C-alpha positions as CSV (number, residue, x, y, z in Angstrom):
1,X,14.9,-38.4,3.5
2,X,12.5,-38.2,0.6
3,X,13.3,-34.5,0.2
4,X,17.0,-35.4,-0.2
5,X,16.2,-38.1,-2.8
6,X,14.0,-35.7,-4.8
7,X,16.7,-33.0,-4.6
8,X,19.3,-35.4,-6.1
9,X,16.8,-36.5,-8.8
10,X,16.1,-32.9,-9.7
11,X,19.8,-32.0,-9.9
12,X,20.5,-35.0,-12.2
13,X,17.5,-34.1,-14.4
14,X,18.8,-30.5,-14.6
15,X,22.3,-31.6,-15.7
16,X,20.8,-34.0,-18.3
17,X,18.6,-31.2,-19.6
18,X,21.6,-28.9,-19.9
19,X,23.6,-31.6,-21.8
20,X,20.7,-32.2,-24.2
21,X,20.3,-28.4,-24.8
22,X,23.9,-28.0,-25.6
23,X,23.8,-31.0,-28.0
24,X,20.7,-29.8,-29.8
25,X,22.2,-26.3,-30.0
26,X,25.5,-27.6,-31.5
27,X,23.6,-29.8,-33.9
28,X,21.5,-26.8,-35.0
29,X,24.6,-24.8,-35.6
30,X,26.1,-27.6,-37.8
31,X,22.8,-27.9,-39.8
32,X,22.6,-24.2,-40.3
33,X,26.2,-24.0,-41.5
34,X,25.4,-26.8,-44.1
35,X,22.4,-24.9,-45.3
36,X,24.4,-21.7,-45.7
37,X,27.0,-23.5,-47.7
38,X,24.4,-24.9,-50.1
39,X,22.2,-21.9,-50.3
40,X,24.2,-18.7,-49.4
41,X,22.2,-15.7,-48.3
42,X,21.5,-13.0,-50.8
43,X,21.0,-9.4,-49.9
44,X,17.5,-8.0,-50.2
45,X,16.6,-6.2,-53.4
46,X,16.5,-2.6,-52.2
47,X,14.9,0.0,-54.3
48,X,16.3,3.6,-54.8
49,X,13.6,4.9,-52.5
50,X,14.6,2.4,-49.8
51,X,17.8,4.0,-48.7
52,X,16.3,7.1,-47.1
53,X,13.8,4.8,-45.4
54,X,16.6,2.9,-43.8
55,X,18.0,6.1,-42.4
56,X,14.7,7.1,-41.0
57,X,14.3,3.6,-39.5
58,X,17.6,4.1,-37.6
59,X,16.2,7.4,-36.2
60,X,12.9,5.6,-35.2
61,X,14.8,2.9,-33.4
62,X,16.8,5.5,-31.4
63,X,13.7,7.5,-30.5
64,X,11.8,4.4,-29.5
65,X,14.7,3.3,-27.3
66,X,14.6,6.7,-25.6
67,X,10.9,6.6,-25.2
68,X,10.9,3.1,-23.7
69,X,13.8,4.1,-21.5
70,X,11.9,7.1,-20.1
71,X,8.7,5.0,-19.6
72,X,10.6,2.3,-17.8
73,X,12.4,4.8,-15.6
74,X,9.1,6.5,-14.8
75,X,7.5,3.1,-13.8
76,X,10.5,2.2,-11.6
77,X,10.4,5.7,-10.0
78,X,6.7,5.4,-9.3
79,X,7.1,1.9,-7.8
80,X,10.0,3.0,-5.6
81,X,8.1,6.1,-4.2
82,X,5.0,3.9,-3.6
83,X,7.1,1.4,-1.7
84,X,8.7,4.1,0.4
85,X,5.3,5.7,1.3
86,X,3.8,2.4,2.2
87,X,6.8,1.5,4.4
88,X,6.5,4.8,6.3
89,X,2.8,4.3,6.6
90,X,3.1,0.9,8.2
91,X,5.9,2.0,10.5
92,X,3.9,4.9,11.9
93,X,0.7,2.9,12.2
94,X,2.4,0.2,14.2
95,X,3.3,2.8,16.8
96,X,-0.1,2.3,18.2
97,X,1.1,-1.0,19.6
98,X,3.6,0.8,21.9
99,X,1.0,2.8,23.8
100,X,0.9,1.3,27.4
101,X,-2.8,0.9,27.9
102,X,-2.4,-2.8,28.8
103,X,0.3,-2.1,31.4
104,X,-1.8,0.8,32.9
105,X,-4.6,-1.7,33.7
106,X,-2.5,-4.8,34.2
107,X,-3.8,-5.6,37.7
108,X,-7.5,-5.0,37.1
109,X,-9.7,-7.7,38.9
110,X,-11.3,-10.3,36.7
111,X,-14.9,-9.2,37.5
112,X,-14.2,-5.8,35.9
113,X,-12.7,-7.4,32.9
114,X,-15.8,-9.7,32.6
115,X,-18.0,-6.6,32.6
116,X,-15.9,-5.0,29.9
117,X,-16.2,-8.1,27.8
118,X,-19.9,-8.1,28.2
119,X,-20.1,-4.4,27.1
120,X,-18.2,-5.3,23.9
121,X,-20.6,-8.0,23.1
122,X,-23.8,-6.0,23.9
123,X,-22.8,-2.6,22.5
124,X,-21.2,-1.1,19.5
125,X,-18.0,1.0,19.5
126,X,-19.9,4.1,18.8
127,X,-22.4,3.4,21.6
128,X,-19.6,2.9,24.1
129,X,-17.9,6.1,23.0
130,X,-21.1,8.2,23.2
131,X,-21.9,6.9,26.7
132,X,-18.4,7.7,28.0
133,X,-18.5,11.1,26.3
134,X,-21.8,11.9,28.1
135,X,-20.2,10.9,31.4
136,X,-17.2,13.1,30.8
137,X,-19.3,16.1,29.9
138,X,-21.7,15.7,32.8
139,X,-19.2,14.3,35.3
140,X,-19.6,16.9,38.0
141,X,-23.3,16.7,38.0
142,X,-23.4,12.9,37.9
143,X,-20.8,12.6,40.7
144,X,-23.2,14.3,43.1
145,X,-26.3,12.2,42.2
146,X,-25.2,8.6,41.3
147,X,-21.5,8.4,41.8
148,X,-21.1,4.7,42.4
149,X,-23.1,3.4,39.5
150,X,-21.9,5.9,37.0
151,X,-18.2,5.5,38.1
152,X,-18.5,1.8,37.8
153,X,-20.0,2.2,34.3
154,X,-17.3,4.7,33.3
155,X,-14.5,2.4,34.4
156,X,-15.9,-0.6,32.5
157,X,-16.4,1.6,29.4
158,X,-12.7,2.7,29.6
159,X,-11.6,-1.0,29.8
160,X,-13.8,-2.0,26.9
161,X,-12.4,0.8,24.7
162,X,-8.7,0.8,25.4
163,X,-8.2,-3.0,25.8
164,X,-10.0,-3.8,22.5
165,X,-9.9,-2.9,18.9
166,X,-8.8,-0.3,17.5
167,X,-6.2,-0.6,20.3
168,X,-4.1,-3.7,20.9
169,X,-6.3,-6.6,22.1
170,X,-5.4,-7.0,25.8
171,X,-8.6,-8.3,27.5
172,X,-7.2,-11.8,27.7
173,X,-3.6,-10.9,28.6
174,X,-2.5,-7.4,29.7
175,X,1.2,-8.5,29.9
176,X,1.2,-9.8,26.3
177,X,-1.4,-7.9,24.3
178,X,-2.1,-8.8,20.6
179,X,-0.7,-6.1,18.3
180,X,-2.9,-4.4,15.8
181,X,-2.1,-5.9,12.4
182,X,-1.7,-3.7,9.3
183,X,-1.4,-6.1,6.3
184,X,-2.5,-3.6,3.6
185,X,-3.6,0.0,2.9
186,X,-7.3,-0.9,3.0
187,X,-7.0,-2.3,6.6
188,X,-5.0,0.8,7.7
189,X,-7.6,3.1,6.2
190,X,-10.3,1.3,8.1
191,X,-8.3,1.5,11.3
192,X,-7.8,5.2,10.9
193,X,-11.6,5.7,10.6
194,X,-12.3,3.5,13.6
195,X,-9.7,5.2,15.8
196,X,-11.1,8.5,14.9
197,X,-14.5,7.4,16.2
198,X,-12.8,6.9,19.6
199,X,-10.2,9.7,20.0
200,X,-12.0,12.7,18.5
201,X,-15.2,12.6,20.6
202,X,-13.5,11.8,23.9
203,X,-10.7,14.4,23.5
204,X,-13.3,17.0,22.7
205,X,-15.4,16.1,25.7
206,X,-12.3,16.2,27.9
207,X,-11.4,19.7,26.6
208,X,-14.8,21.0,27.5
209,X,-14.9,19.4,31.0
210,X,-11.4,18.7,32.2
211,X,-12.3,17.1,35.6
212,X,-15.6,15.4,34.7
213,X,-14.2,11.9,34.4
214,X,-11.8,12.2,37.2
215,X,-14.5,13.2,39.8
216,X,-16.6,10.2,38.8
217,X,-13.7,7.8,39.1
218,X,-12.4,9.3,42.4
219,X,-15.9,8.9,44.0
220,X,-16.3,5.4,42.7
221,X,-12.8,4.2,43.9
222,X,-13.3,5.7,47.4
223,X,-16.7,4.2,48.0
224,X,-15.7,0.8,46.6
225,X,-12.4,0.8,48.5
226,X,-10.3,0.1,45.3
227,X,-7.4,2.5,45.9
228,X,-4.9,0.0,44.7
229,X,-6.0,0.2,41.2
230,X,-5.4,2.9,38.6
231,X,-8.4,5.2,38.5
232,X,-6.6,8.4,37.4
233,X,-8.0,9.9,34.2
234,X,-4.7,11.6,33.5
235,X,-2.8,8.6,32.0
236,X,-6.0,7.6,30.1
237,X,-6.2,10.9,28.3
238,X,-2.4,11.1,27.9
239,X,-2.4,7.8,26.0
240,X,-5.5,8.8,24.2
241,X,-3.8,12.0,22.9
242,X,-0.8,9.8,21.8
243,X,-3.1,7.5,19.9
244,X,-4.8,10.4,18.3
245,X,-1.5,11.9,17.2
246,X,-0.5,8.5,15.6
247,X,-3.9,8.4,13.8
248,X,-3.3,11.9,12.5
249,X,0.1,11.1,11.1
250,X,-1.1,7.8,9.5
251,X,-4.0,9.7,8.0
252,X,-1.6,12.2,6.5
253,X,0.4,9.4,5.0
254,X,-2.7,7.9,3.5
255,X,-3.6,11.3,1.9
256,X,0.0,11.5,0.5
257,X,-0.4,8.0,-1.0
258,X,-3.7,9.0,-2.5
259,X,-2.1,12.1,-4.1
260,X,0.7,10.0,-5.4
261,X,-1.6,7.5,-7.0
262,X,-3.8,10.2,-8.6
263,X,-0.8,11.8,-10.2
264,X,0.2,8.5,-11.9
265,X,-0.4,7.5,-15.5
266,X,-3.4,5.2,-15.7
267,X,-3.0,1.6,-16.9
268,X,-5.0,2.4,-19.9
269,X,-2.6,5.2,-21.0
270,X,0.4,2.8,-20.4
271,X,-1.2,0.2,-22.6
272,X,-1.8,2.8,-25.3
273,X,1.8,3.9,-25.0
274,X,3.2,0.4,-25.4
275,X,0.8,-0.4,-28.3
276,X,1.8,2.8,-30.0
277,X,5.5,2.1,-29.6
278,X,5.0,-1.4,-30.9
279,X,3.1,-0.2,-34.0
280,X,5.7,2.4,-34.6
281,X,8.5,-0.1,-34.3
282,X,6.9,-2.4,-36.8
283,X,6.1,0.3,-39.4
284,X,9.2,2.5,-38.8
285,X,11.9,-0.1,-38.2
286,X,11.0,-3.7,-39.0
287,X,9.3,-3.2,-42.4
288,X,12.0,-1.0,-43.8
289,X,14.9,-3.2,-42.6
290,X,13.4,-6.4,-43.9
291,X,12.2,-4.7,-47.2
292,X,8.8,-6.3,-47.0
293,X,6.5,-5.8,-50.1
294,X,4.2,-3.6,-48.1
295,X,7.0,-1.2,-47.5
296,X,6.5,0.3,-51.0
297,X,2.9,1.2,-50.2
298,X,4.2,2.8,-46.9
299,X,6.6,4.9,-48.8
300,X,4.1,6.1,-51.3
301,X,1.5,6.9,-48.6
302,X,4.2,8.4,-46.2
303,X,2.8,6.2,-43.5
304,X,6.3,5.5,-42.2
305,X,6.6,9.2,-41.5
306,X,3.1,10.3,-40.4
307,X,2.4,7.5,-37.9
308,X,5.7,7.7,-35.9
309,X,5.4,11.5,-36.0
310,X,1.9,11.4,-34.5
311,X,3.1,8.9,-31.9
312,X,6.1,11.1,-30.9
313,X,4.0,14.2,-30.6
314,X,1.6,12.4,-28.2
315,X,4.4,10.9,-26.3
316,X,6.2,14.2,-25.8
317,X,2.9,15.9,-24.8
318,X,2.3,13.2,-22.2
319,X,5.8,13.5,-20.8
320,X,5.4,17.3,-20.6
321,X,2.1,16.9,-18.8
322,X,3.7,14.6,-16.2
323,X,6.6,17.0,-15.6
324,X,4.9,20.4,-15.5
325,X,1.2,19.7,-14.6
326,X,0.7,16.4,-12.8
């Protein structure tokens, strides 16, 4: 109710403000007309040297308009390309949320999940990856000596890795995992580094010993009588390969964004360009048009020619650098 009242008050205030603005504008026009009637405008006292200067001022105005148009178009183009690259980056990064690790381990018993949570609290990501990597590489030897203990540890390590960051958080709910957020480029870059700490070592270990992890898990599931649960290493490594491929594509997008940013004009050069255009506009256009007293000194010192010329040369050199080199 209060919002409706305030909305009506704001609308009334806006209408009143518009009415007052129109009244003041109209009164100002009337006052200005009276002043012109009493004191008519007289043309400025142009000198003979001023006529060429006016012609040059028209040229300066045209060149500055072209320069500012090119600069604005360049800025719009850079912003558009950056937006497109960032959109593709986030789209590809969010594909990690479609990998079905949570569904693969949906019916895992609570004691196993509790062990995985304890591993997350007591160890770092790198420590968990290194331990699972050792088990994969030494799987056949370990399976003959301590199969139950090592198999149990390997299974809990897998849960602690794929149901927790950098994968979607699914320890609390496998049916409704929490997606990995990608709010900005810095977060995405951190995620790429973190995912690389998981996928690269484990995939390399699997390539060196294809059946190491499977033998450990098979022995553990048989001795523990847990055949109803998913102990196959094939889906695990298949999803791990998919996650690694997503990470690789996202990393390429980040590199593309970095190259795009490095090829851009720095803010310092943009500020110098706008300042140069402003000074050139004042010296080459405003002063000659308004016939200020200082204009005579500019004519004598040829400042109205040398300053714009130097600015145009630098501007053309910068544009050539952007087109052919950057």
